C-alpha positions as CSV (number, residue, x, y, z in Angstrom):
1,M,17.2,78.2,13.1
2,N,17.9,78.6,9.4
3,Q,20.5,75.8,9.7
4,K,17.9,73.5,11.3
5,L,15.3,74.4,8.6
6,F,17.9,73.7,5.9
7,T,18.6,70.4,7.5
8,V,15.0,69.4,7.5
9,I,14.6,70.4,3.9
10,E,17.6,68.3,3.0
11,V,16.2,65.3,4.7
12,L,12.9,65.7,2.9
13,V,14.5,66.0,-0.5
14,I,16.8,63.0,0.0
15,G,13.9,60.9,1.3
16,A,11.8,61.8,-1.8
17,L,14.7,60.8,-4.1
18,V,15.0,57.5,-2.3
19,L,11.3,56.7,-2.6
20,F,11.4,57.7,-6.3
21,V,14.3,55.4,-7.0
22,M,12.6,52.5,-5.1
23,Y,9.4,53.1,-7.1
24,I,11.3,53.0,-10.4
25,G,13.1,49.8,-9.3
26,G,9.7,48.0,-8.6
27,A,10.0,47.8,-4.9
28,F,6.3,48.4,-4.5
29,K,5.1,45.8,-7.0
30,G,3.7,42.4,-5.9
31,P,5.9,39.3,-6.1
32,E,6.3,37.8,-9.5
33,P,4.6,34.4,-9.9
34,T,6.9,31.4,-9.5
35,P,7.2,29.5,-12.8
36,T,6.3,25.8,-12.8
37,N,6.9,23.0,-15.3
38,E,3.9,21.0,-14.1
39,P,1.3,20.7,-16.8
40,T,-2.3,21.3,-16.1
41,R,-4.0,18.0,-15.3
42,P,-7.4,17.3,-16.8
43,P,-10.3,16.4,-14.6
44,A,-10.3,12.8,-13.3
45,T,-13.4,12.0,-15.2
46,A,-12.4,13.6,-18.5
47,T,-11.4,10.4,-20.3
48,R,-13.4,7.9,-18.3
49,P,-16.6,6.2,-19.3
50,R,-19.7,7.2,-17.2
51,P,-22.3,4.9,-15.9
52,T,-25.6,4.7,-17.7
53,A,-28.4,7.2,-16.9
54,T,-30.2,4.6,-14.7
55,L,-27.8,5.4,-11.8
56,R,-29.1,8.3,-9.8
57,A,-26.9,10.1,-7.2
58,T,-27.4,12.8,-4.7
59,A,-26.8,16.2,-6.3
60,T,-25.7,18.0,-3.2
61,P,-22.4,17.4,-1.3
62,A,-22.7,14.5,1.2
63,I,-21.2,16.4,4.0
64,T,-22.3,19.9,5.1
65,G,-19.8,22.7,5.7
66,T,-16.8,23.4,3.5
67,P,-15.4,20.1,2.1
68,P,-11.6,19.7,1.7
69,A,-10.0,19.8,-1.8
70,I,-11.2,16.7,-3.6
71,T,-8.3,14.4,-4.4
72,S,-7.9,12.5,-7.6
73,P,-8.5,8.7,-7.3
74,A,-5.2,6.9,-6.8
75,G,-3.9,3.4,-5.9
76,F,-4.9,-0.1,-7.0
77,I,-8.2,-2.0,-6.6
78,A,-8.2,-5.8,-6.6
79,F,-11.2,-7.7,-7.8
80,D,-12.0,-11.0,-9.5
81,S,-13.4,-11.2,-13.1
82,T,-14.9,-13.8,-15.4
83,R,-13.8,-12.0,-18.6
84,D,-11.3,-14.8,-19.5
85,G,-13.9,-17.6,-19.3
86,N,-12.9,-18.4,-15.8
87,S,-12.5,-16.4,-12.6
88,E,-9.1,-14.5,-12.4
89,I,-7.7,-12.0,-9.9
90,Y,-7.2,-8.5,-11.5
91,I,-6.1,-5.1,-10.3
92,V,-7.1,-1.8,-11.8
93,D,-5.3,1.5,-11.4
94,A,-7.9,3.9,-10.1
95,A,-6.1,6.8,-11.8
96,S,-5.7,5.5,-15.3
97,G,-8.2,2.6,-15.4
98,V,-5.5,0.2,-16.7
99,Q,-6.3,-3.4,-15.6
100,T,-3.9,-6.3,-15.1
101,N,-4.6,-10.0,-14.7
102,L,-2.4,-11.2,-11.8
103,T,-3.2,-14.9,-11.8
104,N,-3.4,-16.1,-15.4
105,N,-4.4,-19.6,-14.5
106,P,-7.1,-22.0,-16.0
107,A,-8.4,-22.7,-12.5
108,E,-10.9,-20.6,-10.6
109,D,-9.1,-17.8,-8.7
110,Y,-11.3,-15.4,-6.7
111,A,-12.0,-13.4,-3.4
112,P,-8.8,-11.3,-3.2
113,I,-8.0,-9.8,0.2
114,W,-5.2,-7.3,0.7
115,S,-2.8,-7.6,3.6
116,S,-2.9,-4.5,5.9
117,D,0.3,-3.2,4.5
118,G,-1.0,-3.5,0.9
119,R,2.0,-5.7,-0.2
120,R,0.3,-9.1,-0.6
121,I,-3.0,-10.5,-1.7
122,A,-4.6,-13.7,-0.3
123,F,-7.2,-15.5,-2.5
124,L,-9.0,-18.7,-3.0
125,S,-8.1,-21.1,-5.9
126,T,-9.0,-24.5,-7.3
127,R,-5.7,-24.9,-9.1
128,T,-4.8,-28.0,-7.1
129,G,-8.1,-29.6,-7.8
130,W,-9.4,-28.6,-4.4
131,L,-10.4,-25.2,-2.9
132,E,-7.3,-23.8,-1.1
133,I,-6.0,-20.5,0.1
134,F,-3.1,-18.9,-1.7
135,V,-1.1,-15.7,-1.3
136,M,0.9,-13.6,-3.8
137,N,2.7,-10.3,-4.0
138,A,0.7,-7.3,-5.1
139,D,2.2,-7.6,-8.6
140,G,1.2,-11.3,-8.9
141,S,4.6,-12.7,-8.2
142,D,5.7,-15.3,-5.7
143,V,2.5,-17.3,-5.4
144,V,2.4,-19.6,-2.3
145,Q,-0.1,-22.2,-1.4
146,L,-1.0,-21.8,2.3
147,T,-3.5,-24.7,3.0
148,Q,-3.6,-28.4,2.3
149,T,-7.2,-29.7,2.9
150,F,-7.5,-32.2,0.1
151,G,-8.7,-35.5,1.4
152,S,-10.1,-34.0,4.6
153,N,-13.6,-33.6,3.2
154,T,-13.5,-30.0,4.3
155,A,-12.9,-26.7,2.6
156,Y,-12.5,-23.1,3.5
157,S,-15.1,-20.4,3.2
158,Y,-14.4,-17.3,1.1
159,L,-14.9,-15.1,4.1
160,F,-11.4,-15.2,5.6
161,T,-9.3,-12.4,7.1
162,W,-5.7,-11.3,7.6
163,S,-4.1,-10.7,11.0
164,P,-3.1,-7.0,11.4
165,D,0.6,-7.8,11.4
166,G,0.3,-9.9,8.2
167,A,1.8,-13.0,9.8
168,Q,-1.4,-15.1,9.8
169,L,-4.8,-15.5,8.3
170,A,-7.9,-16.7,10.1
171,A,-10.3,-18.8,8.0
172,V,-13.4,-21.0,8.6
173,R,-13.2,-24.6,7.4
174,S,-16.2,-26.8,7.3
175,G,-17.5,-30.0,5.7
176,A,-20.3,-30.5,3.2
177,W,-23.9,-30.1,4.2
178,N,-25.4,-33.4,5.5
179,I,-29.1,-33.9,4.8
180,N,-29.5,-35.7,8.1
181,R,-28.1,-32.8,10.1
182,A,-29.7,-29.4,10.7
183,I,-26.3,-27.8,11.5
184,K,-23.0,-27.6,9.8
185,P,-20.0,-27.9,12.2
186,F,-17.0,-25.6,11.5
187,V,-13.4,-25.0,12.6
188,I,-11.5,-21.7,12.8
189,D,-7.9,-22.2,11.6
190,L,-5.0,-19.8,12.0
191,I,-2.9,-20.1,8.9
192,Q,0.8,-18.9,8.6
193,S,1.1,-16.5,5.7
194,D,4.6,-17.8,4.9
195,G,3.1,-21.2,4.0
196,S,4.5,-23.0,7.0
197,G,1.2,-24.5,8.1
198,A,-2.0,-24.0,10.0
199,V,-3.4,-24.8,13.5
200,S,-6.9,-25.0,14.7
201,L,-8.0,-22.2,17.0
202,Y,-11.6,-23.2,17.7
203,Q,-14.3,-25.7,16.6
204,D,-18.0,-25.7,17.1
205,E,-21.1,-27.8,16.2
206,T,-22.9,-24.6,15.4
207,S,-23.7,-23.5,11.8
208,Y,-21.4,-20.8,10.5
209,I,-23.3,-18.4,8.4
210,G,-21.4,-15.1,8.3
211,P,-18.2,-13.2,8.0
212,L,-15.1,-13.8,10.1
213,T,-13.3,-10.6,11.2
214,W,-10.0,-9.9,13.0
215,S,-9.8,-6.6,15.0
216,P,-7.2,-4.1,13.7
217,D,-5.5,-4.2,17.1
218,G,-5.1,-8.0,16.8
219,K,-6.9,-8.7,20.1
220,H,-10.3,-10.2,18.9
221,I,-11.9,-12.4,16.3
222,T,-15.6,-12.3,15.6
223,I,-17.9,-14.7,13.7
224,M,-21.6,-14.9,12.7
225,L,-23.3,-18.1,14.0
226,S,-26.8,-19.6,13.8
227,D,-28.4,-22.6,15.3
228,S,-31.1,-23.4,17.9
229,T,-29.0,-21.9,20.7
230,K,-26.9,-19.3,19.0
231,Y,-27.7,-16.5,16.6
232,G,-25.8,-13.3,15.9
233,V,-22.2,-12.2,16.1
234,Y,-19.9,-13.9,18.6
235,I,-16.5,-12.6,19.8
236,G,-13.4,-14.1,21.4
237,K,-9.9,-13.0,22.5
238,V,-7.2,-14.4,20.3
239,E,-4.6,-14.7,23.1
240,E,-7.1,-16.5,25.5
241,T,-6.3,-20.2,26.1
242,P,-8.5,-22.0,25.4
243,F,-10.1,-19.7,22.8
244,S,-13.8,-19.2,23.6
245,I,-16.5,-17.0,22.1
246,G,-19.5,-15.2,23.6
247,P,-22.4,-13.2,22.1
248,L,-21.8,-9.6,21.0
249,N,-25.1,-7.9,21.5
250,A,-25.5,-4.2,21.2
251,S,-27.7,-4.4,24.4
252,N,-29.6,-6.8,26.5
253,N,-32.6,-6.3,24.2
254,S,-33.1,-9.3,21.9
255,N,-34.0,-6.8,19.1
256,S,-30.5,-5.4,19.3
257,L,-28.5,-8.5,18.3
258,C,-25.5,-7.8,16.2
259,I,-26.0,-9.4,12.8
260,G,-23.0,-7.7,11.2
261,L,-20.2,-5.4,12.2
262,V,-17.2,-3.4,11.2
263,W,-14.2,-2.5,13.3
264,S,-12.8,1.1,13.9
265,P,-9.4,1.6,12.3
266,D,-7.7,1.3,15.7
267,G,-9.7,-1.7,17.0
268,S,-11.1,0.1,20.0
269,R,-14.7,0.2,18.9
270,L,-17.0,-1.4,16.4
271,V,-20.2,-0.5,14.8
272,C,-22.9,-3.2,15.1
273,D,-25.7,-3.7,12.5
274,A,-28.6,-4.3,14.8
275,G,-31.3,-4.8,12.2
276,I,-32.8,-1.4,11.7
277,Q,-30.1,0.6,13.4
278,L,-26.3,1.0,13.7
279,I,-24.9,1.1,17.2
280,M,-21.3,1.8,18.2
281,I,-20.0,-0.4,21.0
282,T,-16.8,-1.3,22.7
283,P,-15.5,-5.0,22.4
284,D,-16.6,-5.7,26.0
285,I,-20.0,-4.0,25.4
286,S,-19.3,-1.6,28.3
287,E,-20.2,1.4,26.2
288,R,-22.9,1.9,23.6
289,K,-23.9,4.7,21.3
290,H,-26.7,5.0,18.8
291,I,-25.4,6.1,15.3
292,T,-28.4,6.0,13.0
293,S,-31.7,4.2,12.3
294,F,-33.5,3.3,9.1
295,S,-36.9,2.0,8.3
296,G,-38.4,0.2,5.4
297,G,-35.3,-1.9,4.8
298,Y,-32.2,-3.4,6.3
299,S,-28.4,-3.0,6.2
300,T,-26.4,-5.6,4.2
301,S,-22.8,-4.2,4.8
302,I,-20.9,-1.5,6.6
303,A,-17.5,0.1,5.9
304,W,-15.6,2.4,8.3
305,S,-13.4,5.0,6.7
306,P,-9.6,4.7,7.3
307,D,-9.5,8.1,9.0
308,G,-12.1,6.9,11.5
309,R,-14.6,9.7,10.8
310,N,-17.3,8.2,8.6
311,L,-19.3,5.1,7.8
312,L,-20.7,3.8,4.6
313,Y,-23.6,1.4,4.8
314,V,-25.7,-0.4,2.2
315,I,-29.5,-0.4,2.6
316,N,-31.7,-3.0,0.9
317,N,-35.3,-1.7,1.1
318,F,-38.3,-3.9,1.4
319,I,-40.7,-3.7,-1.6
320,D,-44.3,-4.5,-2.1
321,V,-45.5,-7.3,-4.4
322,G,-44.9,-6.1,-8.0
323,G,-42.8,-3.2,-6.8
324,T,-39.3,-2.1,-7.8
325,S,-36.3,-3.0,-5.6
326,K,-34.3,-0.2,-4.2
327,R,-30.8,-0.3,-2.8
328,S,-28.6,2.5,-1.7
329,I,-25.2,3.4,-0.3
330,N,-25.5,5.9,2.6
331,L,-22.9,7.9,4.5
332,T,-23.0,8.9,8.2
333,D,-20.4,10.3,10.5
334,I,-19.6,8.4,13.6
335,D,-21.6,10.8,15.7
336,G,-24.7,10.2,13.7
337,I,-25.2,13.9,13.1
338,E,-24.9,13.9,9.3
339,D,-26.5,11.2,7.1
340,A,-26.9,11.3,3.4
341,E,-27.7,9.0,0.5
342,L,-24.7,8.8,-1.9
343,V,-25.8,6.2,-4.4
344,N,-29.3,5.0,-5.3
345,D,-29.0,1.9,-7.5
346,S,-31.2,-1.1,-7.6
347,G,-28.3,-3.0,-9.2
348,L,-26.1,-2.9,-6.1
349,I,-24.9,-6.4,-5.4
350,A,-26.2,-7.6,-2.0
351,G,-23.5,-8.4,0.4
352,S,-20.8,-6.6,-1.5
353,A,-19.4,-4.0,0.9
354,P,-18.1,-0.7,-0.5
355,S,-14.3,-0.3,0.0
356,W,-12.7,3.0,0.9
357,S,-9.6,4.6,-0.7
358,P,-6.8,5.2,1.8
359,D,-7.4,8.9,1.9
360,S,-11.0,8.4,3.0
361,Q,-12.4,10.4,0.1
362,W,-13.3,7.8,-2.5
363,F,-14.9,4.4,-2.4
364,V,-15.5,1.5,-4.9
365,Y,-18.7,-0.5,-5.1
366,N,-20.2,-3.3,-7.2
367,S,-23.3,-2.9,-9.3
368,E,-25.2,-4.9,-12.0
369,Q,-27.2,-1.9,-13.1
370,D,-26.5,-2.5,-16.8
371,G,-26.9,-6.3,-16.7
372,Q,-23.4,-7.3,-15.8
373,A,-21.4,-6.8,-12.6
374,N,-19.1,-3.8,-12.9
375,L,-16.9,-1.7,-10.6
376,Y,-17.7,2.0,-10.0
377,I,-15.9,4.6,-7.8
378,T,-17.1,8.0,-6.5
379,T,-16.2,10.6,-3.9
380,I,-18.2,11.2,-0.8
381,Y,-17.8,15.0,-1.3
382,D,-19.4,15.0,-4.8
383,P,-21.3,11.8,-5.4
384,S,-22.3,12.9,-8.9
385,Q,-18.7,12.1,-9.9
386,H,-19.2,8.4,-10.7
387,I,-16.5,6.7,-12.7
388,Q,-17.0,3.3,-14.2
389,L,-13.8,1.3,-14.0
390,T,-14.8,-2.0,-15.8
391,L,-16.7,-2.0,-19.1
392,N,-18.9,-5.2,-19.3
393,A,-15.8,-7.4,-19.6
394,G,-17.4,-10.4,-18.0
395,D,-18.7,-10.1,-14.4
396,N,-16.5,-8.3,-11.9
397,F,-16.8,-8.9,-8.2
398,S,-15.2,-8.5,-4.8
399,P,-13.6,-5.0,-5.2
400,Q,-11.0,-4.1,-2.5
401,W,-9.0,-0.9,-2.5
402,Q,-5.3,-1.3,-1.7
403,P,-4.6,0.0,1.9
């Protein structure tokens, strides 16, 4: 019994000594912080000029719930600018604000459009003495003329589009208005992006009045038409021979005609601007879903976020005689549950769609709020964080964020 008691006492003493040694050695302290050589970065807006006080934004976050960590703006934004006395294609680094002239040509260069991989930019130019489509690398190198329409008495519209694989562009070519004709015939051309030529896909005696889009899955092309028999968005299958188009109505109701649209990132759905409402539909119109409605105005453009979760749409409000115009950029999720006004700015340029950053947190838009057309960016999670990218250096148009 005494031996057992002695053994227990020995164990207790030895255990106490072990615990004491561990305590002295720091075994019960928390882990030391890992040193880092990365300097603390200033806020993204610390060295950036802000818009004038006339721009009013929603003070509360655009999306309810806990937003993710807000990223810093990154990547390049292409646009055209008149700061050099003629229109040139520029890019601006969204992080630093540094701007670079990519074209440096005495001709008019404008309407830049990124390829889906972000490596090339297609644009319109008069450098041959006629309006043609050109393509260049993202740094302005390797400029290639893609079209040859001089002498045909036709020219391409500025609303052209890349194929998803970057091998082609689709563009609308038409002649000059004829005072004796009420319509303006057009041709849709498929243009090889390596400069090897173009072929005509479709021609129509109808007047072409709106954007041409190519679905992200490469299967469909849409176009906005208007004449005595056609009005609204028409859609056709690219691989169909011969290519034909049919109306893309959100429903059989004549009040739900699609007058504008934007494709989902995967091409499986699109959102139709049906006048005073946005409706999500499938390309074959077999499924329909109401997203949001608005009164007192109309939508002028829509942009679907790259992550497929949200939509930006621009509202141009009707005004009374002598009233003040109002335009705004609104955000809604694709379920139509959350809807918020992000930018309230009468200087928003009608028809200029906001363009998303690849991470779906930021967007760039065009405004003439201070008398000249400038570029601004903001985040959907804190729309008070407006950053002005261009500073009254001529007029700056057509902003597009690099994919």
